[in-house]
Residue, then its C-alpha position, 0 to 999 in steps of 0.5 A: x718371331x715364332x718359336x719354329x722359326x727361331x730355330x731355323x738355321x740359315x748359312x748366314x748365320x753359321x760359324x763356318x761361313x766364310x767371308x765371301x758367304x762361302x762354306x770352310x768345310x764343305x767336305x765335313x757339310x757333306x757338300x759336293x766340292x772337287x779336290x784340290x782345286x781350290x774352289x769356293x763351294x756355296x751350299x744350297x739354300x736349304x743345306x743348313x737345315x741337315x749340315x753336320x758343321x752348322x755351328x751359329x752364335x749361340x753354340x760359340x756363345x754357350x762354347x765361349x761361357x763354360x770355357x770362362x767358367x772358372x773352379x769357384x764356379x764349378x765348386x759351387x753349381x757342382x752338386x754331390x756326385x752319386x755313386x756311378x758318378x764318381x766311379x765316372x769322375x775318377x775313371x775320367x781322371x785316369x783318361x787325361x792323366x794317361x793323355x798327359x795332363x797334370x793331375x790338377x788340371x785333370x781334377x778340374x776338367x772331372x769337375x767340369x765334366x760332371x757339372x756339365x753331366x748334371x746340367x744335361x749340357x750337349x757341348x763336348x770336348x775331345x779328351x772324352x772322345x773315341x777319336x782321340x789320338x794321342x802321339x808321344x815322340x820317344x826322343x823328347x816326350x811331346x805329346x801331339x793330338x789329333x781327330x782321327x776321323x779327320x785324319x781317315x778324311x784326308x782333309x786339312x780341316x775338320x772339327x777343331x780340335x780343342x783340348x781345352x775347350x766344350x764343343x759340339x761335334x758330328x763325328x763326337x763318339x764317346x771314348x770307352x774304357 
């Protein structure tokens, strides 16, 4: 196989392909569908090349590798931070604590994201996204998180809200302090 054919995307290699070969995220994939019909949607042959929801096995493997990264591995790989990186780290830490993470968890995430930045990896976290919405129950102080893009589109399935993982999301937008 040549390098050009290695990068060709096909629905058959997408992680969102259903048991019957159908698309499990047709609305987000931009496929025409009648709402509330329960009709199984099959994508046209050329759709995967431009599909915003396409996620292949390699992306899933990369995400799983990130999820298994230990703090010791992060510390070993992380290069010393410059002034701008330290400022970004501190802003992220404040944001994560505001979202309800403990200080220790926030620091681990900040280190993880700093390493991701240094490695110029394109995986992103929901905690960095402008679309992350937090609801706090005033009686119990319980926090629930949701993706505002999914909520606006009024569909049940959407980009997975991964509070403890990195992913590629077509709706991602940087949160700005």
